[in-house]
C-alpha positions in Angstrom: 72.8 39.5 44.9 75.5 41.5 43.1 77.3 39.7 40.3 81.0 39.6 40.3 81.7 41.3 37.0 84.9 39.4 36.2 83.2 36.3 34.8 85.2 33.1 34.6 82.6 31.1 32.6 79.6 31.8 30.4 78.3 35.1 29.0 76.1 37.5 31.0 75.5 40.2 28.4 77.5 43.1 26.9 77.7 44.9 30.2 80.1 42.3 31.6 82.0 41.8 28.4 85.3 43.6 27.9 85.9 45.4 24.6 86.3 43.3 21.5 84.5 46.0 19.6 86.5 45.8 16.4 86.6 42.0 16.5 82.8 41.9 16.9 82.3 44.3 14.1 84.6 42.5 11.7 83.2 39.0 12.3 79.6 40.3 12.1 80.3 41.9 8.8 82.0 38.8 7.4 79.1 36.5 8.4 76.4 38.9 7.2 78.2 39.1 3.8 78.4 35.4 3.3 81.9 34.8 4.6 82.4 32.0 7.1 85.0 32.6 9.8 87.8 30.4 11.2 88.4 31.8 14.7 91.8 30.9 16.2 93.4 31.5 19.6 95.0 29.6 22.5 92.6 28.2 25.0 91.1 30.7 27.5 91.7 33.7 25.4 87.9 34.4 25.3 86.8 32.7 22.0 83.6 31.3 23.5 82.6 34.6 25.2 83.2 36.4 21.9 81.0 34.0 20.0 78.2 34.5 22.5 78.7 38.3 22.3 78.4 38.1 18.5 75.3 36.0 18.8 73.8 38.6 21.3 74.4 41.3 18.7 72.9 39.2 15.9 69.7 38.4 17.8 69.4 42.1 18.8 69.4 43.2 15.2 67.8 40.1 13.5 64.9 38.9 15.6 64.2 35.8 13.5 67.9 34.7 13.3 68.8 31.4 15.0 72.1 31.0 16.7 73.7 27.7 17.8 76.9 27.1 19.8 78.2 23.5 19.6 81.3 22.4 21.5 82.7 19.2 19.8 85.8 18.8 22.0 84.3 15.7 23.8 83.4 14.0 20.4 85.3 11.0 19.2 83.6 10.2 15.9 81.3 11.4 13.2 78.4 9.7 15.1 79.1 11.9 18.1 79.4 15.0 15.9 76.1 14.4 14.1 74.3 13.7 17.5 75.6 17.0 18.9 74.6 18.9 15.8 71.2 17.4 15.6 70.4 17.8 19.3 71.4 21.5 19.0 69.4 22.4 15.9 66.5 20.0 15.3 63.2 21.5 16.5 64.7 24.9 17.1 63.7 26.5 13.8 60.0 26.2 14.3 57.5 26.5 17.2 56.9 22.7 17.0 53.1 23.1 17.2 51.2 20.2 15.6 51.5 21.5 12.0 55.2 22.4 12.4 55.9 19.0 14.0 54.3 17.1 11.2 56.3 19.1 8.6 59.5 18.5 10.5 58.9 14.9 11.0 58.4 14.4 7.3 62.0 15.5 6.6 63.6 13.0 8.9 63.8 9.4 7.8 67.0 8.2 9.4 66.2 9.2 12.9 63.2 9.7 15.2 61.9 13.0 16.5 59.9 12.0 19.6 57.5 14.6 20.9 56.8 15.0 24.6 55.1 17.9 26.5 57.1 20.6 28.2 56.0 20.4 31.9 56.2 24.2 32.3 54.8 25.6 29.1 52.7 22.7 28.0 54.1 23.0 24.5 55.3 20.1 22.4 59.0 19.4 23.0 61.1 17.4 20.6 63.8 14.9 21.6 65.9 12.9 19.1 66.7 9.2 18.8 69.6 8.6 16.4 70.6 5.4 14.7 74.4 5.2 14.4 74.3 3.2 11.2 72.4 6.0 9.6 74.8 8.8 10.5 75.6 10.1 7.0 71.9 10.1 6.0 71.1 11.9 9.3 73.7 14.5 8.5 72.2 15.1 5.1 68.7 15.5 6.7 69.9 18.0 9.3 71.4 20.2 6.6 68.2 19.8 4.5 66.3 20.9 7.6 68.5 24.0 8.1 68.3 24.9 4.4 64.5 24.4 4.0 63.8 26.5 7.1 65.0 29.6 5.0 65.9 31.2 8.3 69.2 33.0 8.8 71.2 30.5 10.9 74.5 31.1 12.6 76.4 28.0 13.9 79.6 28.2 15.9 81.4 24.9 16.1 84.0 25.1 18.9 87.2 23.0 18.9 86.6 22.2 15.3 90.0 20.6 14.9 88.6 17.6 16.8 87.2 16.2 13.5 90.8 15.6 12.4 91.1 13.1 15.3 88.1 11.0 14.1 88.8 7.6 12.6 86.0 8.0 10.1 87.3 8.7 6.6 86.4 11.8 4.6 84.7 13.8 7.4 86.1 17.1 6.2 85.0 16.6 2.6 81.5 15.4 3.8 80.9 18.5 5.9 82.2 20.8 3.2 79.9 19.3 0.6 76.9 20.3 2.7 78.1 23.6 4.1 78.8 25.1 0.7 75.2 24.7 -0.4 73.5 26.3 2.6 73.5 30.0 1.8 71.3 30.8 4.8 73.6 29.1 7.3 76.7 31.0 8.4 79.5 29.3 10.3 82.2 30.1 12.9 84.8 27.3 13.1 86.6 27.9 16.3 89.7 26.1 17.5 92.6 26.3 19.9 95.1 23.8 18.3 96.3 26.4 15.8 98.6 24.0 13.9 95.7 21.6 13.1 93.3 24.4 12.3 95.8 26.1 10.0 96.4 22.8 8.2 92.7 22.2 7.8 91.9 25.7 6.4 95.2 26.7 4.9 96.4 23.6 3.1 95.5 22.9 -0.5 95.2 19.2 0.3 92.2 19.8 2.6 88.5 20.3 1.6 88.1 23.4 3.7 91.1 25.1 2.0 90.5 28.8 1.7 86.8 28.3 2.4 86.7 30.8 5.3 88.3 34.0 6.5 90.9 33.2 9.2 90.7 35.5 12.2 93.4 35.2 15.0 92.1 36.4 18.3 94.8 38.1 20.4 94.8 39.7 23.9 92.5 42.6 24.7 94.6 45.8 24.7 95.9 46.9 28.1 94.2 50.3 27.9 90.7 48.8 27.1 91.1 46.1 29.7 92.2 48.6 32.3 89.2 50.9 31.6 86.9 47.9 32.1 88.6 46.7 35.3 88.7 50.2 36.8 85.0 50.9 36.1 83.9 47.7 37.9 86.4 48.1 40.8 85.2 51.7 41.3 81.6 50.5 41.5 82.7 48.3 44.4 84.6 51.3 46.0 88.0 49.7 45.1 90.9 51.8 43.8 93.0 50.0 41.1 95.8 52.1 39.7 97.0 51.7 36.1 100.5 50.8 37.3 99.2 47.9 39.4 97.0 46.7 36.6 99.9 46.9 34.2 101.9 44.6 36.4 99.1 42.1 36.3 98.5 42.5 32.6 102.2 41.9 31.6 102.5 39.0 34.0 99.9 37.1 32.0 100.4 38.9 28.7 96.8 40.0 28.9 95.6 36.4 28.5 91.9 36.8 29.3 91.0 33.8 31.6 94.1 34.3 33.9 93.4 38.0 34.1 89.7 37.4 34.9 90.6 34.8 37.6 92.8 37.2 39.5 90.5 40.2 39.0 87.6 38.1 40.2 89.4 37.4 43.5 90.6 41.0 43.9 87.0 42.3 43.4 85.9 39.8 46.1 88.3 41.2 48.7 86.6 44.7 48.6 89.9 46.3 49.5 89.9 50.1 49.5 93.1 50.2 47.4 94.8 47.3 45.7 98.5 47.1 46.1 101.0 44.9 44.3 101.3 42.7 47.4 97.6 42.1 47.2 97.9 40.9 43.6 100.9 38.7 44.4 99.0 37.2 47.4 96.0 36.5 45.2 98.0 34.8 42.5 99.9 32.7 45.1 96.6 31.6 46.6 95.3 30.5 43.1 98.5 28.6 42.4 98.3 26.9 45.8 94.7 25.8 45.2 95.8 24.1 42.0 98.9 22.5 43.4 97.6 18.9 43.7 96.3 18.9 40.1 99.7 20.1 38.8 101.5 17.4 40.9 99.2 14.7 39.4 99.9 16.0 35.9 103.6 16.1 36.3 103.6 12.5 37.7 102.3 11.3 34.3 105.5 12.7 32.6 108.8 10.9 32.0 111.9 12.4 33.7 113.0 14.0 30.4 109.6 15.5 29.7 109.3 16.9 33.3 112.8 18.4 33.2 112.1 20.1 29.9 108.7 21.4 31.1 110.3 22.9 34.2 113.1 24.4 32.2 110.6 26.2 29.9 108.6 27.4 32.9 111.8 28.9 34.5 112.8 30.4 31.2 109.4 32.1 30.8 109.7 31.8 27.0 112.3 29.3 25.7 113.6 30.3 22.3 116.3 27.8 21.6 115.6 24.6 23.5 118.1 22.6 21.4 121.0 25.1 22.0 124.0 23.9 24.1 123.5 26.9 26.4 119.9 25.9 27.2 120.8 22.2 27.6 123.7 23.0 30.0 121.7 25.6 32.0 119.0 23.1 32.8 121.0 19.9 32.8 119.0 18.3 30.0 119.9 15.3 27.9 120.8 15.2 24.2 119.0 17.0 21.4 117.1 13.8 20.3 115.6 13.3 23.7 114.6 17.0 23.8 112.9 16.7 20.4 110.9 13.7 21.6 109.9 15.4 24.9 108.8 18.6 23.2 106.6 16.7 20.7 104.8 15.1 23.5 104.5 18.3 25.6 103.0 20.1 22.5 100.6 17.3 21.6 99.3 17.1 25.2 99.1 20.9 25.5 101.5 21.2 28.4 103.3 23.8 26.3 102.6 25.8 23.2 104.8 27.4 20.6 104.5 31.1 20.0 106.3 33.4 17.6 108.9 34.1 20.4 109.4 30.5 21.6 107.9 27.8 23.8 105.8 28.7 26.8 103.9 26.6 29.4 100.3 26.6 28.3 98.7 27.0 31.8 100.1 30.3 33.2 99.4 29.3 36.8 101.1 26.0 36.3 104.1 27.9 34.9 104.3 29.8 38.2 104.1 26.6 40.2 106.9 25.0 38.2 109.1 28.1 38.6 109.0 27.5 42.3 110.2 23.9 42.1 
């Protein structure tokens, strides 16, 4: 079975990964020289794929290195965080034969490591039972386990800004106190809520202040993206001109996931030559398939929020939403109601603020809203 090369999820090796050569080189160098990284970008720009691509490069060059990816977006508390971290790393830095299991078990006092037998390999397989009341002790033991392994470990914690939402006090300071004393453990703190991440790592009042190098992930260059798309389309006997690709690229500002979703469908069509009408038809089909979801989301908004969201979508990029010209053009209410509405739309990620102004976060949703 041939793989559609325009992946929407996961990582399938460097062959199916577009560019990011300089980004990979930079982050690898920082990690290997003891500098942790804060990786920032909007959602769906390709952070997760880049992390796995970096891990692939690490494990190619460092056979004994251990790489862990942890997504903490669903977590609501320090208990959840510690459970996710422990589940990801405990038992992964040794073979967990009888001797290794005994050594590992001696480290852990606040939670149980239960050994069972893998039904396929027959090898001992650890599972973990956590006690919520022992969360802080468990965290200390996990970091002790990482440190005592003396293995080079690379841990990517995705959506790291989620810890700012925990009700537990002092989580940032607690994590920082362990991270700074683990020289063999290298971290990528990845996040999409840039204002929260910037506050956490750029404000002197926060424990992680200036503890990492901040790296902003932007769109793949048009030329590199076109070379990748053209190569794979050609392998499927599809002609994709640079002009047509450029139209698609600029429609979504090169935003990776939206580009991939359209290219994935165009590849599927196996057309001899892709025309602009084919691109537009493909985009329209995607928007139509998401229509019910968008309708349900809009139904949750107040009238003012909905009007402002539609106005931003129709504008494309709204620079001065409080200006009288913008208010009159889209029949909005007063400035105070706009301020309240934009705060909610930002917090719920219906829109995001860029250097040029406000845009609807979901590019396909923006196209749907334009048609209302």
